[in-house]
C-alpha positions as CSV (number, residue, x, y, z in Angstrom):
1,M,0.0,0.0,0.0
2,L,1.3,3.4,-0.9
3,F,0.7,5.6,2.1
4,A,2.9,7.9,4.1
5,Y,2.2,10.4,6.7
6,N,4.6,13.3,7.4
7,T,4.4,15.7,10.3
8,N,5.8,19.0,9.1
9,K,9.4,19.4,10.3
10,C,9.4,15.7,11.1
11,S,12.2,13.2,11.8
12,Y,14.6,12.0,9.2
13,S,13.0,8.6,9.0
14,E,9.5,10.0,8.5
15,A,10.7,12.3,5.8
16,N,12.6,9.5,4.2
17,T,9.4,7.4,4.1
18,V,7.6,10.2,2.3
19,L,10.5,10.5,-0.1
20,K,10.4,6.7,-0.8
21,K,6.7,6.8,-1.5
22,L,7.2,9.7,-3.9
23,H,10.0,7.9,-5.8
24,R,7.8,4.8,-6.0
25,A,4.9,6.7,-7.4
26,I,7.3,8.3,-10.0
27,D,8.8,4.9,-10.9
28,D,5.3,3.3,-11.2
29,Q,3.8,6.4,-13.0
30,Q,1.1,6.4,-10.4
31,H,-1.2,9.3,-9.6
32,I,-1.2,10.2,-5.9
33,Q,-3.1,12.4,-3.5
34,I,-1.2,14.6,-1.2
35,I,-2.1,16.8,1.8
36,Y,0.0,19.9,1.4
37,L,0.8,22.7,3.8
38,G,1.0,25.9,1.7
39,S,3.2,28.9,2.5
40,D,0.1,30.7,3.7
41,G,-0.4,28.0,6.4
42,H,-3.5,26.5,4.8
43,T,-3.6,22.8,4.0
44,T,-4.9,21.5,0.7
45,Q,-5.6,18.1,-0.8
46,R,-4.2,17.7,-4.3
47,T,-4.2,14.9,-6.8
48,V,-0.9,15.0,-8.7
49,R,1.1,13.1,-11.3
50,P,4.6,13.1,-9.8
51,L,7.3,13.7,-12.3
52,A,10.6,14.1,-10.5
53,V,12.2,14.9,-7.2
54,S,14.7,17.8,-7.5
55,G,16.5,18.8,-4.3
56,D,13.8,19.5,-1.7
57,R,10.9,19.8,-4.2
58,L,8.5,17.4,-5.9
59,K,7.9,18.4,-9.5
60,A,4.4,17.2,-10.5
61,Y,1.5,17.9,-12.7
62,C,-1.4,19.0,-10.4
63,L,-4.6,17.5,-11.7
64,T,-6.5,19.6,-9.1
65,R,-5.1,22.9,-10.4
66,R,-4.6,21.6,-14.0
67,A,-1.0,22.9,-14.1
68,P,2.6,22.0,-13.4
69,R,3.6,22.6,-9.8
70,A,6.6,22.3,-7.5
71,F,5.9,21.2,-3.9
72,V,8.3,21.6,-1.0
73,I,8.7,18.0,0.2
74,D,8.9,19.0,3.9
75,N,5.4,20.5,3.4
76,I,3.8,17.3,2.1
77,L,1.9,16.0,5.2
78,A,0.5,12.8,3.7
79,V,0.8,10.8,0.5
80,Y,-1.6,8.1,-0.7
81,P,-2.8,6.5,-3.9
82,A,-5.3,8.4,-6.0
83,S,-8.4,7.0,-7.6
84,V,-8.3,8.7,-11.0
85,T,-10.9,7.7,-13.4
86,K,-10.1,8.1,-17.1
87,K,-12.6,9.7,-19.4
88,G,-14.6,7.1,-21.3
89,A,-13.8,4.4,-18.8
């Protein structure tokens, strides 16, 4: 099961678990849902197609916003599989 929970400013092992889940989703080309803490302090739930990890950021296509985005990995509070239905399915 692809699920990770990350408390903001968490321990190395917790952050490493989130990072592993992100890499797995990238490798498997799997859509995921994330709970994200924005710079304004508000949390949002996003469905994304992760593309790459670059430094401290996740580069992804955000299906929620319909645009490419970069997410600070330390601000990703939770990662879990997304149920994305394809049009015509």
